[in-house]
N, C-alpha and C positions, 0 to 999 in steps of 0.2 A: 605578686608575691605578697605573702602574709607578713605584716610587720611583726618582728620577734617579741614585742611587747604582748602579743595575744596568746603566746604559748608560755605557760607557767609551770614551775615544776615545784612539788611539795613532797613532804616526807611524813609518813604517819607511823608512830610506834618504832620500835626496833627491828631492823631488817638488815641483811647484808648490803652493803653498797656495791655498785657496779659502776666503773668508770666509763663516761662517754662525754662527747662534745655537745653542749646545749646548742651552740651556735651551728654546728654542723646538722644536727637534728632539725632545728628551727628552719634552715635553709631548705632541706629536702621536704619536710612536712609542708612547707609553703608551696613548694612545686607540686605535690600530691593534690593540695586543695585548689590551686590554680589550674592544674590540668583538668579537674573535674568541675570547674566553674563554681566553686563554693565561695561564699562570703564567710569570713570567720569573725565571729564575735569574741570567743575565747575558747582555749583549751587548756584544762588544768590536768596535768599528769601528776598523780598521787602514788608515790612508791610506798609499799607496805609490806607485811609478811603474810605467810600462807593463812594464818588464823584470822587475821583481819579481813582478808578477801573472801575467806570462806563465810564469815558472818554476813558480809554484804550479799554474797551469792544466796545465802539461806534467807536473808530478810527481805531482799528486793526482787529476787527471781525465783524464789522457791526451789533452788537447786542445792543439793546437799553433797557438793564435791569440790575439790580444790580445782583452781584454774589459774592461768597466768594473768589474765586480763579481763576486765570488765568495763565496758564502754557504755556510758549514759549519754544519750543524745537528747538535749532538752528543747530543741527548736526545729521546726520543719523547713523554715526559710533560710536559716543561717547556721553555721557551725557554732553551737554553744555546748560544751561537753565536759564531763569529768571522766577521766580515764584511769582506772586503778589497776596497778600492776604490782604482782607479788614478785619481788626480786629473788626470793627463795626458789619460786617455781621457775623463773627465768634461769637461774643458775643451774637447777637440776636438769632442765630442758637443753641447756647449753653443753651438758655432759662434760666430756674431757676437752672441749675447746681450749686452746692455749691463750685465748684473749681475755680470760676472766669474765666471760659472759657478755662482753660488749656487743659483739654482732648479734647475738640473740635478743639482747635488750633492744636495739635498734629495730630489729624485725617485729618485735612485739609492739613497739610504740607505733611503728608505721602500720601495722595490722589495725590498731585502733583508728588511726586517721583514715585508712581506706574504708572502714566500717562506716565512718562519719560521711563518706562520699556516696553511701547508698549500696555498698556491696555486702553480701552476706557470705556465710560459710556453713550453711546447713546441709546442703547436698553436695555430692561429689563434684558436680560441675562448677558449683559456687567455690568450693574449696580450691579447685584447679585454677580458677580466675584470680582467687585471692592470692594463692602462692606465686603465681606469675606476676602479679602487681607488687607483692612484697619484694621478690627477687629484683625486679626492674629498679624500684626505688633504693633497695639495699646497695645496688651497684653505685648509685649516686653517692650514697654516704661513704662508701669505701673507696671511691676514686678520689685521690689526693693530687 
């Protein structure tokens, strides 16, 4: 299991906050990494707004569109990553969910962790595997 000190949370600029349990997320993220035999150096999760993430998307990935998450994987042997998440996009994707976007935020954060375990989401088959894994780990977050 990943020591909780290896998953850090930061905030960049003005963006809508979404309530979630850091401890609960760290526990399930630790399970994601353990299940996939990953050694974790660090994971920085940086919450930001649409414009901030759009600028990262343009500058580093040459993509000119809004997204909810960008995951940077810096090491081939262990998990060392910055995960940027637009809380504006997460809230919009959550739609009319009555939990203030919390479930969608957990899903997006887990999505980043699953990417760091080597899973993609470019093809229909990859997307199906990704969704299955997201749902599997989301159940762990939501079971109290």
